[in-house]
PyMOL Python script that loads the backbone (N, CA, C, O; Angstrom):
from pymol import cmd

cmd.read_pdbstr("""\
ATOM      1  N   MET A   1     -70.967  -8.455   1.558  1.00  0.00           N
ATOM      2  CA  MET A   1     -69.961  -7.382   1.512  1.00  0.00           C
ATOM      3  C   MET A   1     -70.192  -6.547   0.250  1.00  0.00           C
ATOM      4  O   MET A   1     -69.603  -6.814  -0.797  1.00  0.00           O
ATOM      5  N   HIS A   2     -71.062  -5.528   0.363  1.00  0.00           N
ATOM      6  CA  HIS A   2     -71.290  -4.680  -0.798  1.00  0.00           C
ATOM      7  C   HIS A   2     -71.141  -3.222  -0.374  1.00  0.00           C
ATOM      8  O   HIS A   2     -72.013  -2.664   0.292  1.00  0.00           O
ATOM      9  N   THR A   3     -70.021  -2.614  -0.769  1.00  0.00           N
ATOM     10  CA  THR A   3     -69.780  -1.207  -0.444  1.00  0.00           C
ATOM     11  C   THR A   3     -69.518  -0.471  -1.746  1.00  0.00           C
ATOM     12  O   THR A   3     -68.500  -0.696  -2.401  1.00  0.00           O
ATOM     13  N   LYS A   4     -70.442   0.413  -2.121  1.00  0.00           N
ATOM     14  CA  LYS A   4     -70.275   1.119  -3.385  1.00  0.00           C
ATOM     15  C   LYS A   4     -69.239   2.237  -3.258  1.00  0.00           C
ATOM     16  O   LYS A   4     -68.475   2.488  -4.190  1.00  0.00           O
ATOM     17  N   GLY A   5     -69.215   2.905  -2.103  1.00  0.00           N
ATOM     18  CA  GLY A   5     -68.350   4.074  -1.980  1.00  0.00           C
ATOM     19  C   GLY A   5     -66.880   3.709  -1.861  1.00  0.00           C
ATOM     20  O   GLY A   5     -66.039   4.318  -2.522  1.00  0.00           O
ATOM     21  N   GLY A   6     -66.554   2.713  -1.018  1.00  0.00           N
ATOM     22  CA  GLY A   6     -65.149   2.444  -0.727  1.00  0.00           C
ATOM     23  C   GLY A   6     -64.561   1.332  -1.561  1.00  0.00           C
ATOM     24  O   GLY A   6     -63.791   0.516  -1.054  1.00  0.00           O
ATOM     25  N   SER A   7     -64.910   1.287  -2.832  1.00  0.00           N
ATOM     26  CA  SER A   7     -64.398   0.214  -3.679  1.00  0.00           C
ATOM     27  C   SER A   7     -62.985   0.513  -4.166  1.00  0.00           C
ATOM     28  O   SER A   7     -62.299  -0.385  -4.654  1.00  0.00           O
ATOM     29  N   ALA A   8     -62.538   1.768  -4.039  1.00  0.00           N
ATOM     30  CA  ALA A   8     -61.216   2.127  -4.539  1.00  0.00           C
ATOM     31  C   ALA A   8     -60.121   1.657  -3.582  1.00  0.00           C
ATOM     32  O   ALA A   8     -59.019   1.312  -4.011  1.00  0.00           O
ATOM     33  N   VAL A   9     -60.429   1.646  -2.290  1.00  0.00           N
ATOM     34  CA  VAL A   9     -59.400   1.296  -1.313  1.00  0.00           C
ATOM     35  C   VAL A   9     -58.976  -0.163  -1.434  1.00  0.00           C
ATOM     36  O   VAL A   9     -57.776  -0.434  -1.449  1.00  0.00           O
ATOM     37  N   PRO A  10     -59.909  -1.119  -1.522  1.00  0.00           N
ATOM     38  CA  PRO A  10     -59.470  -2.503  -1.721  1.00  0.00           C
ATOM     39  C   PRO A  10     -58.705  -2.685  -3.024  1.00  0.00           C
ATOM     40  O   PRO A  10     -57.798  -3.514  -3.102  1.00  0.00           O
ATOM     41  N   HIS A  11     -59.068  -1.911  -4.055  1.00  0.00           N
ATOM     42  CA  HIS A  11     -58.357  -2.021  -5.324  1.00  0.00           C
ATOM     43  C   HIS A  11     -56.913  -1.568  -5.157  1.00  0.00           C
ATOM     44  O   HIS A  11     -55.991  -2.213  -5.658  1.00  0.00           O
ATOM     45  N   ILE A  12     -56.718  -0.450  -4.448  1.00  0.00           N
ATOM     46  CA  ILE A  12     -55.363   0.048  -4.208  1.00  0.00           C
ATOM     47  C   ILE A  12     -54.581  -0.960  -3.376  1.00  0.00           C
ATOM     48  O   ILE A  12     -53.412  -1.233  -3.648  1.00  0.00           O
ATOM     49  N   LEU A  13     -55.239  -1.510  -2.358  1.00  0.00           N
ATOM     50  CA  LEU A  13     -54.571  -2.510  -1.521  1.00  0.00           C
ATOM     51  C   LEU A  13     -54.210  -3.738  -2.334  1.00  0.00           C
ATOM     52  O   LEU A  13     -53.128  -4.299  -2.159  1.00  0.00           O
ATOM     53  N   ALA A  14     -55.102  -4.164  -3.223  1.00  0.00           N
ATOM     54  CA  ALA A  14     -54.825  -5.331  -4.054  1.00  0.00           C
ATOM     55  C   ALA A  14     -53.650  -5.055  -4.986  1.00  0.00           C
ATOM     56  O   ALA A  14     -52.810  -5.926  -5.212  1.00  0.00           O
ATOM     57  N   THR A  15     -53.596  -3.832  -5.527  1.00  0.00           N
ATOM     58  CA  THR A  15     -52.491  -3.475  -6.413  1.00  0.00           C
ATOM     59  C   THR A  15     -51.171  -3.493  -5.658  1.00  0.00           C
ATOM     60  O   THR A  15     -50.174  -4.020  -6.151  1.00  0.00           O
ATOM     61  N   ILE A  16     -51.166  -2.913  -4.456  1.00  0.00           N
ATOM     62  CA  ILE A  16     -49.943  -2.877  -3.654  1.00  0.00           C
ATOM     63  C   ILE A  16     -49.511  -4.294  -3.290  1.00  0.00           C
ATOM     64  O   ILE A  16     -48.332  -4.636  -3.379  1.00  0.00           O
ATOM     65  N   LEU A  17     -50.479  -5.115  -2.878  1.00  0.00           N
ATOM     66  CA  LEU A  17     -50.152  -6.493  -2.506  1.00  0.00           C
ATOM     67  C   LEU A  17     -49.617  -7.261  -3.705  1.00  0.00           C
ATOM     68  O   LEU A  17     -48.701  -8.073  -3.569  1.00  0.00           O
ATOM     69  N   THR A  18     -50.187  -7.006  -4.879  1.00  0.00           N
ATOM     70  CA  THR A  18     -49.705  -7.678  -6.085  1.00  0.00           C
ATOM     71  C   THR A  18     -48.272  -7.269  -6.395  1.00  0.00           C
ATOM     72  O   THR A  18     -47.438  -8.112  -6.722  1.00  0.00           O
ATOM     73  N   GLN A  19     -47.987  -5.971  -6.290  1.00  0.00           N
ATOM     74  CA  GLN A  19     -46.637  -5.498  -6.568  1.00  0.00           C
ATOM     75  C   GLN A  19     -45.646  -6.063  -5.568  1.00  0.00           C
ATOM     76  O   GLN A  19     -44.526  -6.420  -5.933  1.00  0.00           O
ATOM     77  N   VAL A  20     -46.054  -6.147  -4.299  1.00  0.00           N
ATOM     78  CA  VAL A  20     -45.178  -6.717  -3.273  1.00  0.00           C
ATOM     79  C   VAL A  20     -44.917  -8.189  -3.563  1.00  0.00           C
ATOM     80  O   VAL A  20     -43.786  -8.657  -3.436  1.00  0.00           O
ATOM     81  N   ALA A  21     -45.955  -8.917  -3.951  1.00  0.00           N
ATOM     82  CA  ALA A  21     -45.793 -10.334  -4.253  1.00  0.00           C
ATOM     83  C   ALA A  21     -44.858 -10.528  -5.442  1.00  0.00           C
ATOM     84  O   ALA A  21     -44.007 -11.418  -5.428  1.00  0.00           O
ATOM     85  N   VAL A  22     -45.014  -9.697  -6.471  1.00  0.00           N
ATOM     86  CA  VAL A  22     -44.147  -9.788  -7.645  1.00  0.00           C
ATOM     87  C   VAL A  22     -42.706  -9.479  -7.262  1.00  0.00           C
ATOM     88  O   VAL A  22     -41.780 -10.152  -7.714  1.00  0.00           O
ATOM     89  N   ALA A  23     -42.518  -8.455  -6.424  1.00  0.00           N
ATOM     90  CA  ALA A  23     -41.164  -8.094  -6.004  1.00  0.00           C
ATOM     91  C   ALA A  23     -40.523  -9.228  -5.209  1.00  0.00           C
ATOM     92  O   ALA A  23     -39.342  -9.525  -5.387  1.00  0.00           O
ATOM     93  N   LEU A  24     -41.301  -9.860  -4.333  1.00  0.00           N
ATOM     94  CA  LEU A  24     -40.770 -10.982  -3.559  1.00  0.00           C
ATOM     95  C   LEU A  24     -40.424 -12.148  -4.476  1.00  0.00           C
ATOM     96  O   LEU A  24     -39.399 -12.803  -4.286  1.00  0.00           O
ATOM     97  N   LEU A  25     -41.268 -12.410  -5.467  1.00  0.00           N
ATOM     98  CA  LEU A  25     -40.985 -13.491  -6.413  1.00  0.00           C
ATOM     99  C   LEU A  25     -39.715 -13.196  -7.198  1.00  0.00           C
ATOM    100  O   LEU A  25     -38.887 -14.085  -7.401  1.00  0.00           O
ATOM    101  N   GLU A  26     -39.557 -11.949  -7.642  1.00  0.00           N
ATOM    102  CA  GLU A  26     -38.364 -11.584  -8.394  1.00  0.00           C
ATOM    103  C   GLU A  26     -37.123 -11.739  -7.537  1.00  0.00           C
ATOM    104  O   GLU A  26     -36.106 -12.252  -8.005  1.00  0.00           O
ATOM    105  N   ALA A  27     -37.192 -11.296  -6.274  1.00  0.00           N
ATOM    106  CA  ALA A  27     -36.038 -11.415  -5.384  1.00  0.00           C
ATOM    107  C   ALA A  27     -35.691 -12.882  -5.155  1.00  0.00           C
ATOM    108  O   ALA A  27     -34.516 -13.250  -5.140  1.00  0.00           O
ATOM    109  N   ALA A  28     -36.710 -13.717  -4.977  1.00  0.00           N
ATOM    110  CA  ALA A  28     -36.459 -15.144  -4.760  1.00  0.00           C
ATOM    111  C   ALA A  28     -35.829 -15.772  -5.997  1.00  0.00           C
ATOM    112  O   ALA A  28     -34.910 -16.583  -5.884  1.00  0.00           O
ATOM    113  N   LEU A  29     -36.321 -15.400  -7.178  1.00  0.00           N
ATOM    114  CA  LEU A  29     -35.764 -15.943  -8.412  1.00  0.00           C
ATOM    115  C   LEU A  29     -34.322 -15.493  -8.599  1.00  0.00           C
ATOM    116  O   LEU A  29     -33.475 -16.278  -9.027  1.00  0.00           O
ATOM    117  N   ILE A  30     -34.039 -14.227  -8.279  1.00  0.00           N
ATOM    118  CA  ILE A  30     -32.680 -13.714  -8.418  1.00  0.00           C
ATOM    119  C   ILE A  30     -31.743 -14.449  -7.471  1.00  0.00           C
ATOM    120  O   ILE A  30     -30.643 -14.840  -7.864  1.00  0.00           O
ATOM    121  N   ARG A  31     -32.175 -14.642  -6.215  1.00  0.00           N
ATOM    122  CA  ARG A  31     -31.330 -15.338  -5.246  1.00  0.00           C
ATOM    123  C   ARG A  31     -31.098 -16.780  -5.679  1.00  0.00           C
ATOM    124  O   ARG A  31     -29.992 -17.303  -5.541  1.00  0.00           O
ATOM    125  N   LEU A  32     -32.140 -17.422  -6.204  1.00  0.00           N
ATOM    126  CA  LEU A  32     -31.992 -18.799  -6.679  1.00  0.00           C
ATOM    127  C   LEU A  32     -31.014 -18.868  -7.846  1.00  0.00           C
ATOM    128  O   LEU A  32     -30.154 -19.747  -7.885  1.00  0.00           O
ATOM    129  N   SER A  33     -31.141 -17.945  -8.794  1.00  0.00           N
ATOM    130  CA  SER A  33     -30.266 -17.974  -9.964  1.00  0.00           C
ATOM    131  C   SER A  33     -28.824 -17.680  -9.564  1.00  0.00           C
ATOM    132  O   SER A  33     -27.892 -18.260 -10.120  1.00  0.00           O
ATOM    133  N   VAL A  34     -28.639 -16.773  -8.592  1.00  0.00           N
ATOM    134  CA  VAL A  34     -27.283 -16.469  -8.127  1.00  0.00           C
ATOM    135  C   VAL A  34     -26.672 -17.685  -7.450  1.00  0.00           C
ATOM    136  O   VAL A  34     -25.499 -17.993  -7.663  1.00  0.00           O
ATOM    137  N   GLN A  35     -27.463 -18.382  -6.631  1.00  0.00           N
ATOM    138  CA  GLN A  35     -26.950 -19.573  -5.963  1.00  0.00           C
ATOM    139  C   GLN A  35     -26.610 -20.656  -6.979  1.00  0.00           C
ATOM    140  O   GLN A  35     -25.585 -21.327  -6.856  1.00  0.00           O
ATOM    141  N   LEU A  36     -27.471 -20.829  -7.986  1.00  0.00           N
ATOM    142  CA  LEU A  36     -27.190 -21.811  -9.029  1.00  0.00           C
ATOM    143  C   LEU A  36     -25.932 -21.429  -9.799  1.00  0.00           C
ATOM    144  O   LEU A  36     -25.100 -22.284 -10.103  1.00  0.00           O
ATOM    145  N   TRP A  37     -25.795 -20.132 -10.114  1.00  0.00           N
ATOM    146  CA  TRP A  37     -24.630 -19.658 -10.853  1.00  0.00           C
ATOM    147  C   TRP A  37     -23.353 -19.907 -10.057  1.00  0.00           C
ATOM    148  O   TRP A  37     -22.353 -20.374 -10.603  1.00  0.00           O
ATOM    149  N   LYS A  38     -23.392 -19.589  -8.751  1.00  0.00           N
ATOM    150  CA  LYS A  38     -22.220 -19.810  -7.907  1.00  0.00           C
ATOM    151  C   LYS A  38     -21.891 -21.295  -7.821  1.00  0.00           C
ATOM    152  O   LYS A  38     -20.721 -21.677  -7.851  1.00  0.00           O
ATOM    153  N   ALA A  39     -22.918 -22.133  -7.714  1.00  0.00           N
ATOM    154  CA  ALA A  39     -22.687 -23.573  -7.630  1.00  0.00           C
ATOM    155  C   ALA A  39     -22.069 -24.097  -8.925  1.00  0.00           C
ATOM    156  O   ALA A  39     -21.143 -24.907  -8.896  1.00  0.00           O
ATOM    157  N   LEU A  40     -22.587 -23.628 -10.060  1.00  0.00           N
ATOM    158  CA  LEU A  40     -22.053 -24.076 -11.345  1.00  0.00           C
ATOM    159  C   LEU A  40     -20.623 -23.584 -11.531  1.00  0.00           C
ATOM    160  O   LEU A  40     -19.756 -24.333 -11.981  1.00  0.00           O
ATOM    161  N   MET A  41     -20.380 -22.313 -11.182  1.00  0.00           N
ATOM    162  CA  MET A  41     -19.038 -21.765 -11.361  1.00  0.00           C
ATOM    163  C   MET A  41     -18.058 -22.413 -10.385  1.00  0.00           C
ATOM    164  O   MET A  41     -16.897 -22.634 -10.729  1.00  0.00           O
ATOM    165  N   GLY A  42     -18.516 -22.717  -9.179  1.00  0.00           N
ATOM    166  CA  GLY A  42     -17.631 -23.313  -8.184  1.00  0.00           C
ATOM    167  C   GLY A  42     -17.276 -24.746  -8.522  1.00  0.00           C
ATOM    168  O   GLY A  42     -16.182 -25.206  -8.195  1.00  0.00           O
ATOM    169  N   SER A  43     -18.188 -25.462  -9.177  1.00  0.00           N
ATOM    170  CA  SER A  43     -17.948 -26.875  -9.442  1.00  0.00           C
ATOM    171  C   SER A  43     -17.165 -27.068 -10.736  1.00  0.00           C
ATOM    172  O   SER A  43     -16.376 -28.005 -10.856  1.00  0.00           O
ATOM    173  N   GLY A  44     -17.385 -26.181 -11.700  1.00  0.00           N
ATOM    174  CA  GLY A  44     -16.811 -26.408 -13.034  1.00  0.00           C
ATOM    175  C   GLY A  44     -15.646 -25.490 -13.353  1.00  0.00           C
ATOM    176  O   GLY A  44     -14.589 -25.552 -12.725  1.00  0.00           O
ATOM    177  N   ARG A  45     -15.867 -24.625 -14.360  1.00  0.00           N
ATOM    178  CA  ARG A  45     -14.768 -23.821 -14.884  1.00  0.00           C
ATOM    179  C   ARG A  45     -14.885 -22.397 -14.356  1.00  0.00           C
ATOM    180  O   ARG A  45     -15.813 -21.688 -14.746  1.00  0.00           O
ATOM    181  N   PRO A  46     -13.980 -21.950 -13.483  1.00  0.00           N
ATOM    182  CA  PRO A  46     -14.038 -20.571 -12.972  1.00  0.00           C
ATOM    183  C   PRO A  46     -13.671 -19.540 -14.032  1.00  0.00           C
ATOM    184  O   PRO A  46     -13.914 -18.350 -13.835  1.00  0.00           O
ATOM    185  N   ALA A  47     -13.092 -19.968 -15.148  1.00  0.00           N
ATOM    186  CA  ALA A  47     -12.714 -19.022 -16.195  1.00  0.00           C
ATOM    187  C   ALA A  47     -13.952 -18.449 -16.882  1.00  0.00           C
ATOM    188  O   ALA A  47     -13.901 -17.347 -17.427  1.00  0.00           O
ATOM    189  N   ALA A  48     -15.055 -19.184 -16.860  1.00  0.00           N
ATOM    190  CA  ALA A  48     -16.273 -18.721 -17.526  1.00  0.00           C
ATOM    191  C   ALA A  48     -16.900 -17.557 -16.771  1.00  0.00           C
ATOM    192  O   ALA A  48     -17.686 -16.805 -17.347  1.00  0.00           O
ATOM    193  N   ALA A  49     -16.568 -17.393 -15.490  1.00  0.00           N
ATOM    194  CA  ALA A  49     -17.154 -16.316 -14.705  1.00  0.00           C
ATOM    195  C   ALA A  49     -16.629 -14.955 -15.158  1.00  0.00           C
ATOM    196  O   ALA A  49     -17.277 -13.933 -14.936  1.00  0.00           O
ATOM    197  N   ALA A  50     -15.462 -14.941 -15.790  1.00  0.00           N
ATOM    198  CA  ALA A  50     -14.876 -13.675 -16.214  1.00  0.00           C
ATOM    199  C   ALA A  50     -15.649 -13.094 -17.396  1.00  0.00           C
ATOM    200  O   ALA A  50     -15.632 -11.881 -17.603  1.00  0.00           O
ATOM    201  N   HIS A  51     -16.322 -13.935 -18.170  1.00  0.00           N
ATOM    202  CA  HIS A  51     -17.049 -13.453 -19.338  1.00  0.00           C
ATOM    203  C   HIS A  51     -18.392 -12.855 -18.958  1.00  0.00           C
ATOM    204  O   HIS A  51     -19.011 -12.175 -19.776  1.00  0.00           O
ATOM    205  N   ALA A  52     -18.857 -13.089 -17.742  1.00  0.00           N
ATOM    206  CA  ALA A  52     -20.149 -12.554 -17.313  1.00  0.00           C
ATOM    207  C   ALA A  52     -19.969 -11.145 -16.788  1.00  0.00           C
ATOM    208  O   ALA A  52     -20.940 -10.512 -16.374  1.00  0.00           O
TER     209      ALA A  52
END
""", "prot")
cmd.dss("prot")
cmd.show_as("cartoon", "prot")
cmd.util.cbc("prot")
cmd.orient("prot")
């Protein structure tokens, strides 16, 4: 697989795929942290949620 002319297209695709993967990871981390936060607030002190 050696293409000198069309080397920019795979690079653009790789960049887009990387950004999509990062966005999915960020969304998953946010959802996980929100679920953990809700679990902690629901089990313990609901007064602490007002300070956030």
